[in-house]
Backbone as CSV, one residue per row, in Angstrom:
resi,resn,N_x,N_y,N_z,CA_x,CA_y,CA_z,C_x,C_y,C_z
1,MET,67.603,-66.107,4.074,68.818,-65.885,3.364,69.350,-64.149,3.764
2,ARG,70.401,-64.013,4.402,70.766,-63.339,4.425,71.568,-62.974,3.278
3,ILE,71.572,-61.302,2.678,72.522,-60.816,1.653,73.754,-60.129,2.526
4,ARG,75.283,-60.736,2.155,76.076,-59.859,2.929,76.321,-58.136,2.061
5,VAL,76.498,-57.601,2.525,76.480,-56.284,1.945,77.885,-55.570,2.301
6,SER,79.139,-55.349,1.698,80.610,-54.914,1.624,80.686,-53.538,2.919
7,GLY,81.460,-53.716,3.540,81.634,-52.763,4.426,82.033,-51.520,3.814
8,ARG,82.442,-51.280,2.165,83.479,-50.682,1.565,81.543,-49.716,0.929
9,LEU,80.644,-50.444,0.928,79.700,-50.510,0.177,78.654,-49.590,1.110
10,THR,78.818,-49.933,2.602,78.089,-49.078,3.341,78.563,-47.889,3.654
11,ALA,79.775,-47.995,3.427,80.373,-46.987,3.658,79.657,-45.768,2.731
12,VAL,79.868,-46.005,1.607,79.419,-45.521,0.341,78.091,-44.634,0.130
13,VAL,77.208,-45.814,0.733,75.899,-45.165,0.862,75.708,-43.935,2.275
14,ALA,76.260,-44.663,3.150,76.737,-43.256,4.405,76.817,-42.175,3.801
15,LEU,77.751,-42.027,2.578,78.736,-40.817,2.566,77.592,-40.164,1.463
16,LEU,77.091,-40.926,0.584,76.184,-39.950,-0.005,75.215,-39.282,0.554
17,LEU,74.218,-40.328,1.698,73.379,-39.613,2.383,73.798,-38.722,2.825
18,ALA,74.641,-38.548,3.520,75.526,-37.978,3.663,75.780,-36.319,3.197
19,SER,75.488,-36.747,1.744,75.725,-35.150,1.099,75.007,-34.944,0.247
20,VAL,73.464,-35.301,1.224,72.110,-34.616,0.402,72.143,-33.183,-0.233
21,ALA,72.148,-32.301,1.075,72.236,-31.159,1.424,72.856,-30.150,-0.235
22,GLY,73.603,-31.002,-0.680,74.812,-30.507,-1.875,74.332,-30.879,-2.920
23,GLN,72.827,-31.390,-3.150,72.706,-32.074,-4.493,72.469,-31.509,-5.867
24,SER,72.630,-31.620,-6.947,72.547,-31.000,-8.339,71.177,-30.217,-8.482
25,GLY,70.588,-29.377,-9.668,69.089,-29.207,-9.269,68.521,-30.011,-10.670
26,ALA,69.687,-31.848,-10.427,68.931,-32.721,-11.385,67.719,-33.377,-10.516
27,GLN,67.830,-33.345,-9.497,66.829,-33.682,-8.532,66.365,-32.365,-8.077
28,SER,64.914,-32.811,-7.279,64.387,-31.314,-6.332,64.813,-32.010,-5.050
29,PRO,65.446,-30.685,-4.852,66.005,-30.913,-2.522,64.897,-31.592,-2.205
30,ASN,63.498,-30.836,-2.391,62.913,-31.221,-0.912,62.385,-32.620,-0.662
31,ARG,62.397,-32.934,-2.055,62.286,-34.769,-2.477,63.438,-35.641,-1.733
32,LEU,64.756,-34.971,-2.007,66.048,-35.730,-1.630,65.387,-35.666,-0.184
33,THR,65.512,-35.069,0.400,65.708,-33.962,1.651,64.441,-35.051,2.689
34,SER,63.716,-36.159,1.949,62.636,-36.306,2.941,62.053,-37.750,2.080
35,ASP,62.897,-38.237,0.703,62.150,-39.562,0.409,63.769,-39.474,-0.507
36,TRP,64.901,-39.922,-0.380,66.186,-40.248,-0.879,66.023,-40.792,-2.148
37,ALA,65.281,-41.691,-2.428,65.350,-42.706,-3.389,64.054,-42.571,-4.030
38,TYR,63.297,-42.053,-3.963,61.599,-41.663,-4.017,61.257,-43.266,-4.667
39,LEU,61.200,-43.468,-3.263,60.550,-45.001,-3.120,59.404,-44.393,-3.180
40,GLU,58.351,-43.130,-3.143,57.294,-42.922,-3.434,56.689,-43.047,-4.999
41,ARG,57.751,-42.835,-5.685,57.418,-42.901,-7.109,56.732,-43.932,-7.869
42,TYR,56.799,-45.023,-7.644,56.290,-46.123,-8.107,55.569,-46.901,-7.316
43,ARG,55.232,-46.758,-5.796,54.765,-47.373,-5.489,53.215,-47.722,-5.995
44,ALA,52.636,-46.789,-5.835,51.205,-47.134,-6.473,50.969,-47.753,-7.562
45,ASP,51.497,-47.152,-8.426,51.992,-48.460,-9.555,52.043,-49.792,-9.431
46,ASN,52.976,-50.055,-8.373,53.295,-51.338,-7.817,52.375,-52.379,-7.358
47,ALA,51.086,-51.662,-6.406,50.184,-51.830,-5.964,49.371,-52.761,-6.879
48,SER,49.091,-52.000,-7.803,47.656,-51.921,-8.673,48.899,-52.905,-10.046
49,LEU,49.532,-53.482,-10.248,50.176,-54.326,-11.418,50.288,-55.320,-10.775
50,GLY,50.425,-55.558,-9.895,49.803,-57.302,-10.008,51.471,-58.223,-9.943
51,ALA,50.722,-59.275,-9.709,51.227,-60.523,-9.956,52.123,-60.813,-11.607
52,PRO,52.947,-61.420,-12.181,52.775,-61.549,-13.551,51.532,-62.628,-13.543
53,ARG,51.668,-63.028,-14.903,50.275,-64.263,-15.074,51.302,-65.165,-15.516
54,ALA,50.293,-66.178,-15.318,50.759,-67.390,-15.727,51.433,-67.705,-17.341
55,GLY,52.776,-67.963,-16.621,54.040,-67.756,-18.254,54.284,-66.879,-18.809
56,GLU,53.725,-65.580,-18.241,54.285,-64.515,-18.544,55.875,-64.342,-18.752
57,ASN,56.246,-63.991,-19.066,57.858,-63.639,-18.373,57.785,-62.164,-18.355
58,ARG,57.606,-61.419,-17.422,57.716,-60.097,-16.645,59.116,-59.344,-17.420
59,VAL,59.337,-58.363,-17.677,60.806,-57.753,-18.097,60.871,-56.425,-17.422
60,VAL,61.955,-55.749,-15.909,61.155,-55.160,-15.403,62.367,-54.038,-16.088
61,PHE,62.559,-52.493,-16.479,63.507,-52.414,-16.810,64.314,-50.706,-16.040
62,MET,65.258,-51.027,-14.953,65.481,-50.169,-13.976,66.574,-49.072,-14.446
63,GLY,66.142,-48.066,-14.776,66.630,-47.177,-14.685,67.068,-45.603,-14.277
64,ASN,67.318,-44.990,-14.896,67.243,-43.350,-14.723,66.243,-42.253,-15.578
65,SER,66.513,-41.335,-15.989,65.239,-40.980,-17.201,65.830,-41.648,-18.809
66,ILE,66.868,-41.631,-18.556,67.177,-42.578,-20.297,65.884,-43.621,-20.295
67,THR,66.254,-44.505,-19.293,64.694,-45.902,-19.096,63.122,-45.034,-18.923
68,GLU,63.339,-44.138,-17.884,61.417,-43.176,-17.784,61.267,-42.615,-19.294
69,GLY,62.279,-41.692,-19.906,62.042,-41.497,-21.194,61.197,-42.722,-22.424
70,TRP,61.951,-43.856,-22.666,62.094,-44.481,-23.058,60.701,-45.687,-22.752
71,ALA,59.876,-45.600,-21.401,58.485,-46.591,-20.677,57.764,-45.878,-21.556
72,LYS,57.570,-44.589,-22.329,57.030,-44.082,-23.219,56.628,-44.512,-23.909
73,HIS,57.558,-45.282,-24.652,57.078,-45.921,-25.925,57.269,-47.157,-26.003
74,PHE,57.276,-47.657,-24.937,57.291,-49.198,-25.091,55.535,-49.788,-25.918
75,PRO,54.683,-49.013,-25.211,53.247,-49.783,-26.263,54.060,-50.278,-27.499
76,VAL,54.852,-48.801,-28.372,54.761,-48.736,-29.677,55.990,-49.962,-30.444
77,MET,56.653,-49.755,-29.310,58.333,-50.272,-29.886,58.124,-51.644,-29.604
78,PHE,57.404,-51.703,-27.955,57.163,-53.784,-27.449,55.877,-53.414,-27.154
79,PRO,55.037,-54.115,-28.771,53.421,-53.859,-28.347,53.376,-55.664,-28.327
80,GLY,52.361,-55.083,-26.528,52.664,-56.340,-26.442,52.819,-57.274,-25.445
81,LYS,54.226,-56.370,-25.302,55.161,-57.069,-24.323,54.984,-56.843,-22.897
82,PRO,54.823,-57.456,-21.946,55.297,-57.397,-20.620,55.977,-56.146,-19.786
83,TYR,56.296,-54.917,-20.764,57.931,-54.878,-20.038,57.074,-53.220,-19.331
84,VAL,58.391,-53.681,-18.417,57.502,-52.471,-16.887,58.823,-51.231,-16.955
85,GLY,58.244,-50.508,-16.847,59.316,-48.967,-16.872,59.722,-48.405,-15.167
86,ARG,60.669,-48.879,-14.849,61.081,-47.996,-13.283,62.741,-47.422,-13.320
87,GLY,61.392,-46.161,-14.606,62.922,-45.606,-14.365,62.713,-44.311,-13.809
88,ILE,64.025,-43.556,-12.683,63.210,-42.454,-11.888,64.467,-41.194,-12.952
89,SER,64.550,-40.061,-13.093,65.075,-38.855,-14.078,66.664,-38.686,-12.611
90,GLY,67.386,-38.588,-13.134,68.615,-38.072,-12.323,68.916,-38.403,-11.220
91,GLN,68.504,-40.339,-11.437,69.144,-41.064,-10.128,70.228,-41.175,-10.341
92,THR,70.846,-41.660,-9.420,72.248,-42.786,-9.556,71.833,-44.208,-8.765
93,THR,72.996,-45.242,-8.714,73.195,-46.207,-8.007,72.590,-46.179,-7.190
94,PRO,73.204,-45.646,-6.152,73.270,-45.863,-4.752,71.312,-45.858,-4.569
95,GLN,70.586,-44.721,-4.928,69.062,-44.424,-4.990,68.569,-46.124,-5.275
96,MET,69.022,-45.962,-6.934,68.497,-47.835,-7.118,68.414,-48.779,-6.420
97,LEU,69.524,-48.977,-5.681,69.819,-49.770,-4.215,68.852,-49.511,-3.786
98,VAL,68.530,-48.560,-3.457,67.808,-48.609,-2.303,66.333,-49.329,-2.839
99,ARG,65.438,-48.506,-3.400,64.364,-49.402,-4.082,64.405,-50.416,-5.138
100,PHE,65.297,-51.283,-5.637,65.522,-51.997,-5.877,64.724,-53.358,-5.793
101,ARG,64.614,-53.561,-3.837,63.539,-54.224,-3.838,62.242,-54.135,-3.933
102,GLN,61.420,-53.067,-4.045,60.606,-52.967,-4.192,60.192,-52.689,-5.563
103,ASP,60.545,-51.985,-6.479,60.627,-51.871,-7.894,61.251,-52.505,-8.763
104,VAL,61.782,-53.488,-8.399,62.102,-54.834,-9.581,61.423,-56.207,-8.640
105,ILE,62.724,-56.608,-7.576,62.285,-57.993,-6.606,60.876,-58.168,-7.096
106,ALA,60.135,-57.327,-6.219,58.501,-57.650,-5.877,57.468,-57.572,-6.772
107,LEU,58.199,-57.254,-7.710,57.465,-57.383,-8.945,57.504,-58.397,-9.654
108,GLU,58.601,-59.716,-9.554,58.659,-60.770,-9.962,58.870,-60.724,-11.251
109,PRO,59.703,-59.919,-11.738,59.893,-60.345,-13.449,61.163,-61.410,-13.458
110,ALA,61.049,-62.113,-14.685,61.702,-62.650,-15.068,63.102,-62.260,-15.231
111,VAL,63.549,-60.766,-15.889,64.403,-60.464,-16.217,64.594,-59.284,-16.238
112,VAL,65.411,-58.008,-15.441,65.574,-57.212,-15.033,67.257,-56.358,-15.670
113,VAL,66.503,-55.652,-16.499,67.419,-54.408,-17.705,67.507,-53.449,-17.152
114,LEU,69.229,-53.324,-16.811,69.919,-52.532,-15.333,70.738,-51.596,-16.347
115,LEU,70.333,-50.494,-16.795,70.697,-49.413,-17.557,71.090,-48.431,-16.197
116,ALA,72.419,-47.727,-15.742,72.499,-46.907,-15.132,74.375,-46.339,-14.651
117,GLY,74.618,-45.866,-14.081,76.025,-44.876,-13.710,76.368,-43.598,-14.645
118,VAL,75.415,-42.905,-15.214,75.931,-41.533,-16.063,75.025,-40.746,-14.918
119,ASN,74.748,-40.909,-13.983,74.354,-39.546,-13.102,75.015,-39.712,-12.312
120,ASP,75.828,-41.001,-11.633,77.121,-40.932,-10.674,78.156,-40.252,-11.697
121,ILE,78.352,-40.633,-12.740,79.400,-39.500,-13.233,79.477,-37.971,-13.069
122,ALA,77.997,-37.821,-13.778,77.728,-36.410,-13.394,77.740,-35.725,-12.096
123,GLY,78.397,-36.884,-10.798,77.573,-36.107,-9.539,76.952,-35.884,-9.222
124,ASN,75.704,-36.629,-9.298,74.443,-36.161,-9.152,73.841,-36.185,-7.569
125,THR,74.542,-37.370,-6.793,74.543,-37.330,-5.350,75.794,-37.280,-5.128
126,GLY,76.349,-36.850,-5.939,77.678,-36.071,-4.726,78.771,-36.695,-5.490
127,PRO,79.964,-36.401,-4.970,81.093,-37.445,-6.152,80.823,-38.855,-5.589
128,ALA,81.329,-39.318,-6.798,81.519,-41.234,-7.106,82.473,-41.776,-8.034
129,THR,83.111,-42.559,-7.474,84.296,-43.155,-8.397,83.795,-44.793,-8.812
130,LEU,84.318,-45.165,-9.955,83.954,-46.126,-11.088,84.218,-46.817,-9.441
131,GLU,84.787,-47.114,-8.838,84.644,-48.672,-8.141,83.360,-48.410,-7.164
132,MET,82.719,-47.539,-6.740,81.662,-47.005,-6.330,80.167,-47.515,-7.014
133,ILE,80.270,-46.498,-8.247,79.266,-47.496,-9.269,79.831,-48.736,-9.724
134,GLU,80.380,-49.179,-10.074,81.075,-51.022,-10.133,80.015,-51.649,-8.777
135,ASP,80.232,-51.233,-7.658,80.354,-51.498,-6.045,78.140,-51.638,-6.309
136,ASN,78.036,-50.649,-6.934,76.982,-50.398,-6.779,75.503,-51.653,-7.981
137,LEU,76.396,-51.587,-8.415,76.085,-52.655,-10.082,75.908,-53.641,-9.489
138,GLN,76.640,-54.371,-8.903,77.570,-55.337,-8.590,75.977,-55.790,-8.072
139,SER,76.115,-54.869,-6.808,75.266,-55.169,-5.333,73.566,-56.028,-6.124
140,MET,73.547,-54.647,-7.111,71.658,-55.659,-7.173,71.909,-56.357,-8.371
141,THR,73.362,-56.435,-8.925,72.899,-57.719,-9.457,72.993,-59.138,-8.888
142,GLU,73.604,-58.630,-7.721,73.403,-60.066,-6.987,72.064,-60.298,-6.423
143,LEU,71.152,-59.287,-5.736,70.126,-59.630,-5.610,69.330,-60.173,-6.627
144,ALA,69.400,-59.285,-7.499,68.410,-60.180,-8.665,68.777,-61.420,-8.756
145,ARG,70.358,-62.067,-9.115,70.106,-63.086,-9.377,69.404,-64.232,-8.079
146,ALA,70.374,-63.994,-6.765,69.683,-64.883,-5.246,67.988,-64.871,-5.855
147,ASN,67.234,-63.657,-6.110,66.382,-63.930,-6.256,65.557,-64.459,-7.541
148,GLY,66.146,-65.048,-8.421,65.508,-66.053,-9.351,65.012,-64.580,-10.248
149,ILE,66.155,-63.782,-10.676,66.071,-62.602,-11.613,66.746,-62.837,-12.289
150,ALA,67.182,-63.347,-14.283,67.756,-62.873,-15.134,68.022,-61.874,-15.029
151,VAL,69.817,-61.172,-15.221,69.841,-59.316,-15.315,70.779,-59.507,-16.335
152,VAL,70.297,-58.187,-17.413,70.850,-58.147,-18.834,71.581,-56.754,-18.000
153,LEU,72.725,-56.434,-18.396,73.497,-55.502,-18.020,73.443,-54.511,-19.175
154,SER,73.203,-53.186,-18.671,73.162,-51.878,-20.223,75.108,-51.671,-20.247
155,SER,75.351,-51.195,-21.436,76.440,-50.026,-21.387,75.911,-48.802,-20.790
156,VAL,76.301,-47.831,-20.631,75.855,-46.792,-20.140,76.055,-46.148,-21.521
157,LEU,75.381,-45.077,-22.251,75.108,-44.157,-23.421,76.281,-43.650,-23.468
158,PRO,76.603,-42.647,-24.621,78.208,-42.149,-24.741,77.409,-41.161,-24.433
159,ALA,78.765,-40.302,-23.798,77.813,-38.468,-23.422,79.337,-37.874,-23.391
160,TYR,79.313,-36.762,-24.335,80.345,-35.590,-24.492,80.814,-34.575,-23.365
161,ASP,79.467,-34.215,-23.040,79.438,-33.015,-21.754,78.001,-33.575,-20.903
162,PHE,77.791,-32.818,-20.202,76.061,-33.292,-19.325,76.149,-31.251,-19.227
163,PRO,74.838,-31.384,-19.776,74.275,-29.819,-19.793,74.040,-29.294,-18.784
164,TRP,73.557,-29.769,-17.701,73.429,-29.420,-16.121,74.571,-30.031,-15.109
165,ARG,75.959,-29.728,-15.890,76.994,-30.116,-14.970,78.394,-30.144,-16.163
166,ARG,78.203,-28.741,-16.669,79.642,-28.527,-18.577,81.000,-29.174,-17.049
167,GLY,81.861,-29.794,-18.114,83.420,-29.289,-18.109,83.642,-30.658,-17.087
168,VAL,82.509,-31.837,-16.656,82.879,-33.129,-15.939,83.902,-33.890,-16.718
169,GLU,83.782,-33.467,-18.379,84.694,-34.656,-19.051,84.012,-35.912,-19.083
170,PRO,82.813,-36.161,-19.534,82.373,-37.968,-18.780,82.480,-39.093,-20.031
171,ALA,83.484,-38.486,-20.687,83.187,-39.348,-22.470,84.386,-40.708,-21.825
172,PRO,85.141,-40.454,-21.279,86.296,-41.691,-21.114,86.338,-41.780,-19.347
173,LYS,85.227,-42.203,-18.834,85.245,-42.694,-17.760,83.809,-42.985,-17.902
174,ILE,82.880,-43.006,-18.969,81.992,-44.069,-19.662,82.276,-45.033,-20.605
175,VAL,83.464,-44.586,-21.178,84.290,-45.800,-21.848,84.463,-46.915,-20.564
176,ALA,85.370,-46.260,-20.085,85.564,-47.118,-18.923,85.442,-47.937,-17.457
177,LEU,83.940,-47.066,-17.832,83.145,-48.522,-17.080,81.955,-49.193,-17.889
178,ASN,82.414,-49.015,-19.458,81.449,-50.284,-19.827,82.681,-50.805,-20.092
179,VAL,83.627,-50.899,-20.010,84.574,-51.982,-19.768,84.607,-53.164,-18.901
180,TRP,84.419,-52.624,-17.764,83.968,-53.277,-16.414,82.710,-53.952,-17.001
181,LEU,81.608,-53.331,-17.210,80.182,-53.664,-17.074,80.088,-55.371,-18.191
182,LYS,81.124,-54.785,-19.226,81.669,-56.138,-20.216,81.928,-56.975,-19.742
183,GLN,83.556,-57.009,-19.143,83.808,-57.869,-18.312,83.194,-58.889,-17.259
184,TYR,82.999,-57.678,-16.561,81.210,-58.267,-15.044,80.936,-59.326,-15.736
185,ALA,80.336,-58.719,-16.950,78.862,-59.588,-17.581,79.495,-61.032,-17.882
186,ALA,80.273,-60.987,-18.668,81.290,-62.469,-19.237,82.006,-62.804,-17.701
187,ALA,82.384,-62.471,-16.954,83.024,-63.491,-15.876,81.481,-63.897,-15.232
188,GLN,80.417,-63.056,-15.050,78.771,-63.783,-14.231,78.295,-64.348,-15.316
189,ARG,78.667,-64.470,-16.186,77.599,-65.681,-17.549,76.435,-64.590,-17.336
190,LEU,76.800,-62.664,-17.554,75.603,-62.591,-17.625,75.239,-61.978,-19.215
191,VAL,74.009,-61.540,-19.579,74.282,-60.563,-20.621,73.795,-59.607,-20.842
192,TYR,75.069,-59.056,-21.562,75.919,-57.388,-21.765,75.245,-56.653,-23.683
193,VAL,74.285,-55.634,-22.773,74.075,-55.294,-24.790,74.528,-53.888,-24.870
194,ASP,75.007,-53.761,-25.327,76.432,-52.527,-26.157,75.266,-52.003,-26.880
195,TYR,74.384,-50.585,-25.957,74.019,-49.705,-26.826,75.212,-48.916,-27.464
196,HIS,76.429,-48.151,-26.763,76.884,-47.430,-26.944,77.702,-47.265,-28.264
197,SER,78.446,-48.483,-28.454,78.860,-48.496,-29.444,77.729,-48.201,-30.966
198,ALA,76.628,-48.443,-30.922,75.921,-48.447,-32.049,75.525,-47.251,-32.381
199,MET,75.636,-45.889,-30.983,74.994,-44.850,-30.992,76.469,-43.822,-30.695
200,VAL,77.537,-44.009,-30.426,78.625,-43.311,-30.326,78.849,-42.527,-31.833
201,ASP,79.236,-41.216,-31.201,80.171,-40.164,-32.554,81.927,-40.657,-32.640
202,PRO,82.172,-39.830,-33.250,83.624,-39.413,-33.505,84.300,-38.946,-31.765
203,ARG,83.506,-38.507,-31.534,84.019,-37.950,-29.957,83.557,-38.157,-28.848
204,GLN,83.284,-39.896,-29.365,83.000,-40.389,-28.022,81.781,-39.736,-26.987
205,GLY,81.025,-38.655,-28.231,79.522,-38.330,-27.740,78.636,-39.228,-28.291
206,LEU,76.971,-38.927,-27.794,76.056,-39.412,-28.628,75.622,-38.805,-29.981
207,ARG,75.041,-39.544,-31.360,74.949,-39.208,-32.712,74.579,-38.001,-32.160
208,ALA,74.292,-36.661,-33.221,73.904,-35.524,-32.666,71.676,-36.221,-33.322
209,GLU,72.117,-37.116,-33.736,70.564,-36.870,-34.792,69.349,-38.420,-34.134
210,LEU,70.463,-38.528,-32.200,69.919,-39.439,-32.091,69.465,-38.725,-30.515
211,SER,69.425,-37.565,-30.586,69.563,-36.718,-29.334,69.300,-35.331,-29.901
212,GLY,68.522,-34.547,-28.412,68.787,-33.432,-28.635,69.713,-32.569,-27.778
213,ASP,69.842,-33.322,-27.202,70.614,-33.184,-25.641,72.124,-33.454,-25.498
214,GLY,72.390,-34.315,-26.354,73.339,-34.937,-26.121,73.528,-35.922,-25.145
215,VAL,72.550,-36.008,-24.502,72.804,-37.255,-23.006,71.319,-37.857,-23.624
216,HIS,70.207,-37.192,-23.641,69.078,-38.079,-23.545,68.825,-38.527,-24.740
217,PRO,68.114,-40.007,-25.061,67.582,-40.114,-26.540,66.917,-39.150,-27.161
218,ASN,66.810,-39.825,-28.766,65.024,-39.106,-28.997,64.739,-40.388,-29.463
219,GLU,63.805,-40.832,-30.011,62.544,-41.399,-30.532,63.800,-42.235,-31.439
220,ALA,64.423,-41.141,-32.207,65.382,-42.089,-33.166,66.315,-42.842,-32.408
221,GLY,66.623,-42.391,-30.844,68.010,-42.686,-30.549,66.654,-44.426,-29.651
222,TYR,66.173,-44.483,-29.622,65.397,-45.695,-28.791,65.020,-46.120,-29.733
223,ARG,64.724,-46.392,-31.126,64.389,-47.164,-32.121,65.994,-48.087,-32.626
224,VAL,67.166,-47.430,-31.703,68.238,-48.382,-32.540,68.397,-48.693,-30.937
225,MET,68.016,-48.475,-30.049,68.193,-49.138,-28.222,66.910,-50.417,-28.418
226,ALA,65.606,-50.501,-28.883,64.505,-51.495,-29.578,65.723,-52.734,-29.614
227,PRO,65.659,-52.860,-30.725,65.970,-54.200,-31.213,67.233,-54.580,-30.191
228,LEU,68.340,-53.754,-30.307,69.649,-54.280,-28.726,69.110,-55.172,-27.858
229,VAL,67.812,-54.245,-27.190,67.345,-54.937,-25.861,66.882,-56.858,-26.209
230,GLU,65.888,-55.913,-26.853,64.883,-57.254,-27.612,66.014,-58.641,-27.582
231,ALA,67.054,-58.730,-28.467,67.547,-59.634,-28.673,68.778,-60.160,-26.889
232,ALA,68.838,-59.266,-26.789,69.155,-59.382,-24.956,68.399,-59.566,-23.655
233,ILE,67.379,-59.604,-23.986,66.449,-60.418,-23.704,65.969,-61.397,-23.564
234,ALA,66.439,-62.344,-25.223,65.631,-63.087,-25.797,66.720,-63.798,-24.808
235,GLU,68.312,-63.598,-25.241,69.210,-64.162,-24.575,68.994,-64.655,-23.138
236,ALA,68.955,-63.910,-22.163,68.831,-64.066,-20.563,67.265,-64.792,-20.082
237,LEU,66.770,-65.126,-21.493,65.476,-66.104,-21.231,65.887,-67.371,-21.647
238,SER,66.239,-67.914,-22.090,66.606,-68.441,-22.840,67.555,-69.703,-22.166
239,ARG,68.463,-68.199,-21.484,69.725,-69.173,-20.265,68.432,-69.164,-19.193
240,ARG,68.260,-68.694,-18.655,67.416,-68.654,-17.564,66.577,-70.367,-17.805
241,GLY,65.901,-70.446,-18.708,65.984,-72.008,-19.325,66.385,-73.152,-18.648
242,ARG,67.894,-72.891,-18.829,68.472,-74.212,-19.107,68.831,-74.642,-17.458
């Protein structure tokens, strides 16, 4: 089956690839030029993971540093669950789209939990409009569904400012992206998990007790997120069985 990719999305990816020389310090410049999507990061782990066992509902968490940091807590927060973390610090949605086949589809999960977009807003791989972010999230969703994988779309976590890129004023952009994510999920009959509402402060930032830097959750933050995603995964699995 051939997956169609819009000309607009192709142009977006080409533009971002061309902008690698001007990346922020959030990702290693040497890696960005040699392995832009960081395909090497989970290659050995993917090879050793193997196929899901009979009856196993594997779940892959795809994302950036928020997901990467969360995966360290999986054994305690989700004991015995076949949950696989595939987050990479600093990544944007076009990078995730490039590695989506090897880091999600090839692992044969029942569900993918997709949490992405905040680093696009920060401009980690160059300027990105909300429409560009939405295109990439939609493309990953379509790839998952074409391969029989149920999708949980996650709200972007609140952030008032970025420590590595001050003055971007991300809060209203995050709110706007989350509005689109919720509407898109409803239109496509996908499960949407709303972390933002449970973690936001009066400034539309991340509540101080849930983070040390205003962007990345601490353990308390992940403990807020855990029951929300568990409910979303259960809903996605129940829909998948219909």
